[in-house]
N, C-alpha and C positions, 0 to 999 in steps of 0.2 A: 504494500500500500504506500503510495507516494504521499509525502508530507504536503499538505495544502498550505500555501503561503499567499495571503492576500496583501498586496503592497499598495500603500497609498503614497502619492507623490505630493511634495510641497515645493512648488516652483517647477517651471518647465521652459526655462530659457535655453541658452546654448548648452550649458553643462547638463541640465536636466534632460535635454533631447538626446545627448550621448548616452546617459544612463538608460533612458527608455529604449533607445535603439538596441543597446546591449541586452536588456531584458527581453525584448521582443524577439531578437534573433537567437537567443540562447538555446531554446529547445530545437531549433532547426539545425544547429551546429553540434550540440551534444544530445545524442538520441536516448541515453539511458540515465538521465538525472533522477536522483531519488526524491525529488521535490517537483511540485508544479506551481508556478507563479501565476497568479491572476492579478492583473492590473486594476486597482480600484479607482477611486476618484482622484482628481488633481486639484490641489488648492493653488489658485493663481488669480491675479486681478481680472484678466480677460478670460471669461469662461465660454466665449462664443467659438473658440477655435480648438476645442479639445479633440484629438484624434479618436476615431470610432472605437479603437480597441481599449480605451479607458471607459470606466463606467459613467463618466460625466465630470462636471466641475463644481467646485465650491469656492467661496471667497475667503473663508477663514479656516484656521487650523481647528478651531472648536467644532465647526461643521464637519470637517473631515473625520474627527475623532468620535463623532456620533455613530459611525459605522462599527458595530460590535463584531463584525466578521474580520476586521483588520487585525493582523498580527505582526505587521512590519510597516515601517515608514521610511521613505527616502527624502531627505531634505536637501534641496539644491537652490537655495535662495541666497541673496546678498549677505555678506558676513555679519552685518549688524543685526540681522534677524535671527541668526542661528541660536543664540542663547535662549531667547524667549520661546521660540518654537520647539527647540529640543527639550526644554524642561517640561513643556506641556505633554509632549509625546512620552517622555520618560515617566511622568506622573501617571499616565494612563497605563503604564506597564507594557508598552509595545516595544519590540525590537527596533533598533534605530541605526540607519546608515546615514552619515552626515558628511556633507562636502567640507573640504578644507578651506581655510583653517576652521576648526570647530568652534572657536570663539573669536572675539575681537582682540583678545589678549590672553595671557596665561591665566589670569584670575578667572575669566569666564570659562576657559577650557578646563580648569581644575574643577569648577562647580559642576559643569556638565559631566565630567568623568566621575566625580564622587556620586552624583545623583544616579547615574547609570549603574555604577557598581553597587550602590546601596539597594537599588531596585532589582538587581540581578538580571538585567536584560542583556541580550546579545547586542553588542555595539561594535561599530566599525567606522573609521574615517576613510574618506575617498583618497587616501595616499597611495595611489595605484602604481607608483613606480616600484613598490615592493613586489609587484606582480609582473614586472618586465623581465622576461627570461634572461636578457643580457646582464641585468643588474644582479640577478641571482647566480648566474654563472661566474661573474666577477667575484661575488662574495664567496662562493665555493673555492675558487682559485686562490683567493687571499687566505682563507682558513686552511687550505691544504698546503700552504707555503710555496706556491708556484713562483712567486716573485720575491720570496724572502721576507725580510723585515720591511714593513712599510716606512718609507721616508717622507714623501710629500705627495700632494694631490691637487688637482684643480677640478672644480665643478662649475659648470656654466649653463645658464639658461638665458639666451639673448633673443629677445623679440623686438619687433619694430612697429607694433600697432599704434603706438602713441607718438609717432614722429610727425603726424599731421597737426600743425599748430591750431587748426580749426576744429579739431576733435572736441566735441562739447563736454562739459563737466558731467560726471556721473558719480555714483556712490564709490566707485573704485579710486576716485581722485580726492576724496575727502577722508581725513584721518578718522573722524568720529564715526564713519560708516564702514570703513574698510580695515582699520587697524594698521595701515601702512600701504605703500605702493608696491613696486616690484619686489621689495624684500619679503612681503608676506604673501603676495599673489603667486609669485614664482618660487621665492626662496624657501617656503615651507616644504616644497617637494625636494629641493636639493638638500636641505638640512636633514630631513627624514631619511633620504637615501644615503647620505654620508654616515649617519648613525647606524643604519641598517648594514652597511658594508664594512665600516671601519671602527665602530664602537662609539663611546661617548666623548663629548667635547669637554676639555679641561678648562680652556680659557679662550678668549677671543677679543678682537678689536675690529672696528668697522668704520667705514665712511660712506656717505650717500651724497647724491647730487640730484637736484631738480632743475632740469634745463628749461622746461616750459612752466614758468612760474604763475601763469594765469591761463584760463581757458574760457571760451564762450559759455555763457550759462545754459544755452540751448542751441540747437542747430540754427545757424544763420544769425544768431543774436550778436548785436554790437556791444552788449553788456558782458563784461568779463568778471570771473570770480577767481580769487587766489587759490592756488594749489598748495596743499600742505602735506603732500606725501612725496616719496622719492620716485624719480624716473630710473635711477641706477643705484645699485648698492654693491660694495665689495666688502667682504668680511674675511679677515685672516684668522684661521682657527688652529689651535693646538689641541691635539687629541690626548686622551688619557694613556694611550699606548706609545706616546712620544712622537707620532707622526704630526706633520704640520701641513697646512695647505690653504687654499683660497676658495671662496664661494662668490660667484659674480652673477648678479641678476640685472636684467635691463629690459625696459619696454621701449627703448629708443635706439636699438642697435640694428641697422639694416643688414639683414641676413636672409638670403634667398630661402633656405630651408628651415630656418629657425630651430635648429636641432638643440636638444639637450645633450650635454657632453660631460663625461667624467674621465679624467686622466689620472691614473694611480701609479706611482713610481716606487719600486722597492729595490733592495740590494741585489736581487737576481734578475730583475726585468721590469716590465711595465704592463699595464692593462688599460685599454681604452673601451669605454662604453658610449654608444651614441644611438639616438633615436633613428638615425639613418639605417641602422641594422639592429632592430630591437630584440632579435632572437639570439644573437651571439656576441660575446665579448671578444675583443682582439687581444691576444696574449703574445708578448715578446719575451723570449728567453735569451738573456744576454750571453750566457756561457756557450750555448749551442748556436747563437746568432740565428735564431729560428723564430719565425712569425707563425702563429697558430690561430686559426679561426674555424669554428665549426662545433660539432658535438663534443661534449666533455663528459667523461664517464664517472669521474669521482664526485658524484652529486650528493648533496644533503637530502634528507628526507623531504624537506620543503620543496626543493627543486624538482624532485621526482613527482611530487604532488602537483606542482605547477604545470608539469607536462600534461597532466590530465584535465586541466581547467583552462589552459590558454589555447585559443583557436589555432588549428593547423593552418599552415600558410595558404593552402588552397581555399580556406574559408575566411581568410583575413578580411576584416572591414576597415583596415587601417590601424596603426599601432595605438592610437588614442582609444578607439572603441574596443580593440582587443584587450588592452590593459584594464579598462573599466569593466569589461565582461568577466575577466578572470577575477577581479576584485569583488564584484557583485556575486559571482558564483561562490566564492569563498564565504561571503556573508550568508548566503542562503544555505550552504552546507552546514555552517555553524548553527543556524537556526534549526535545521533538520536534526542535528545531533544534540541540540540543547546545550552546547558548550563551545568554547573557543578551541578548535582542534589543534591548531598550530600556534606556537608562541610568536611566530613571525607576523601574525595578523596585526594590522595597524589599528588596534583598539583605541578607544578614547584615551587610555593611559599613555600609549605610545604617541598619540597626537598631541597630548598635553606636554610630554617631554620635549618634543620637537618645537612646540610653540614657545616654551620657556627660553629656548635658544634664540628664537626670533626676538623675544622681549629683550634679551641681553644685547643683541645686535643693535636694536633701537636705542637702548640705554647708552651703549658705547658711542653711537652717532651723536646723540644729544649731549655727550660729555666730551666733545672734541677728540673722538677716536681713542678714548681711554681704554686700556686693557681691563677686561672684566673676567674675574674668576667665576666659574660655574659652580 
């Protein structure tokens, strides 16, 4: 008997559409799932354009939660709405999947984490880079000593969507509704991936720049509003294992493919991970002067598991949807089992730990790039 999961959606913008695409395609790609997901209602402002495979639309979370058949919710709304909406879902006792960052800051993230743990619900943040095969392959290679002791690293997520000076203001460009600019929008993924592959951060210092200091209040408006979040941030990190490196995030860097990239250097070689090749990490062995890319046999149990929930290449819907699909599949499997199966799952506790690092980066920026101990 398959587990019946009825999933309510809160928000159906760009990221919500990716989540919904993954949920809709999931049973087409994976034929023998032990659960069956039914898409319930969507909570959003405009309920006139709800796709037919949802049960309809509501305008408030309270209305959504009146459905007693719901046992899971997916929240894909702007950052400033996460806390209030998440607490309502948790108080209802429903399992919760929540977009990143789970709160505006570490304090909100902590309260959400504590409430979820106290209620005993299955919870997961959409930190989907943990479900990228190349990231997991790199993690296995590092743990297996393939490149020796880790020396230094670079993590980069460079986008260009905010280069247009006429791009109007939005919640993402106001600190009180976003919690930060590129550093939280993109950096939360990099920090979580660094922690996932390399362990915990010991100390850091950071600097930020805002190139476009004001934006039109709306499309075509001659009235401008000050921007109080970063366009670009660089953080210098020292890890507990002695490694050091940088994390760079930008929303104003012209880059054709806008890839996410990790370069990890050790005493025996190096590893490159890129969204250009999400399935495999590139391994360079210095002593053998050998470059290796492809299947890797010395896999962790989590990597073996990921092979069963990440779409095969012939079924790929693009790496973004593929990663979200694997992440959501993990969430639904945890609901089916009634527990967090793998410790690698980006629970709210893991999301909170990553968000505290973002808080420290912002603290360093606001204190003239002062070094901050974690």
